[in-house]
C-alpha positions in Angstrom: -25.5 1.0 21.7 -23.9 -2.4 21.0 -21.4 -3.1 18.3 -20.7 -6.5 16.7 -17.4 -6.8 14.9 -17.0 -9.9 12.6 -13.8 -11.4 11.2 -12.5 -14.6 9.7 -14.0 -14.7 6.3 -12.1 -15.4 3.1 -11.6 -17.6 0.1 -11.2 -21.3 0.5 -11.4 -24.4 -1.7 -14.2 -26.9 -1.4 -13.5 -29.2 1.6 -11.6 -26.5 3.4 -12.3 -24.8 6.7 -12.8 -21.3 8.1 -13.5 -20.0 11.5 -15.6 -16.9 11.9 -15.7 -14.7 15.0 -18.0 -12.0 16.3 -17.2 -9.9 19.3 -19.8 -7.7 21.0 -19.1 -4.5 22.9 -21.0 -1.5 24.3 -23.9 -1.3 26.6 -24.4 -4.9 27.4 -26.0 -6.3 30.5 -26.7 -9.8 29.1 -26.6 -11.5 25.8 -29.3 -14.1 25.5 -29.2 -15.6 22.0 -26.3 -15.4 19.6 -26.8 -16.5 16.0 -25.2 -16.7 12.6 -27.0 -15.9 9.4 -25.9 -16.0 5.8 -27.0 -14.4 2.6 -26.0 -15.5 -0.8 -26.3 -13.2 -3.9 -29.9 -12.9 -4.9 -31.1 -14.9 -1.9 -32.8 -14.1 1.4 -30.9 -14.0 4.6 -31.1 -17.5 6.2 -30.5 -18.7 9.7 -27.4 -20.9 10.1 -27.0 -21.6 13.8 -28.0 -20.3 17.2 -26.7 -20.7 20.7 -28.5 -19.5 23.8 -27.1 -18.1 27.0 -27.6 -21.5 28.7 -25.8 -23.3 25.9 -28.7 -24.7 23.8 -27.6 -25.0 20.2 -29.4 -25.4 16.9 -28.3 -25.7 13.3 -29.9 -25.5 10.0 -30.1 -28.9 8.1 -27.7 -27.6 5.4 -24.8 -27.2 7.8 -25.5 -29.7 10.6 -22.5 -32.0 11.0 -20.1 -29.6 9.3 -20.4 -26.3 11.3 -20.0 -25.7 15.0 -21.2 -22.7 16.9 -19.7 -21.7 20.2 -19.6 -18.8 22.6 -17.6 -17.3 25.4 -19.8 -15.2 27.7 -16.8 -13.6 29.5 -15.6 -12.3 26.1 -19.0 -11.6 24.6 -17.8 -13.5 21.6 -19.4 -16.1 19.3 -17.6 -18.3 16.8 -18.6 -20.4 13.8 -16.3 -23.2 12.9 -17.0 -24.2 9.3 -15.5 -27.5 8.0 -15.9 -29.4 4.8 -17.0 -26.3 3.1 -19.0 -26.5 -0.1 -19.6 -24.0 -2.9 -23.2 -23.7 -1.7 -21.8 -22.2 1.5 -20.6 -19.1 -0.3 -22.4 -16.1 1.2 -22.0 -13.1 3.4 -22.2 -14.3 7.0 -23.7 -12.1 9.7 -23.8 -12.5 13.4 -26.8 -11.4 15.4 -27.1 -10.8 19.2 -30.2 -10.6 21.4 -29.1 -8.2 24.1 -30.4 -6.8 27.4 -28.8 -3.4 28.2 -29.9 -3.0 31.8 -30.8 -5.1 34.8 -33.7 -2.6 35.3 -35.3 -3.2 32.0 -37.0 -6.2 30.4 -36.4 -4.8 26.9 -34.2 -6.7 24.6 -32.6 -5.5 21.3 -31.2 -7.2 18.3 -27.9 -6.2 16.7 -26.2 -7.2 13.6 -22.6 -7.5 12.6 -21.3 -5.9 9.5 -21.0 -9.2 7.6 -18.0 -11.1 6.4 -17.6 -12.7 3.0 -17.1 -16.4 2.7 -16.3 -17.7 -0.8 -15.8 -21.4 -1.5 -14.4 -22.0 -4.9 -11.8 -24.1 -6.7 
């Protein structure tokens, strides 16, 4: 099993910044793709950003230029730096990891963090 623990959410004013972190632990051989999703009240869960094991990064159009995703493979950790926050960014943010648990298996699994609330309001 793999556990993803998130932290860093909170209440900020429009234009402010937050940095979310997500640390993975457990039966991990390799983490391929790490991603951040968010879900606003009454909305579906949407992809925010991804970073692959070789460093390829993609952002949704709504956050491009404001958010930065990064990872540290030695620490099995992914961050989401959020700048110039807008009320529309208010949501529960979830990290997701694509994980291989063994060098002897081709099977990969997807794990979710518990979610952390980000509220942008004046």
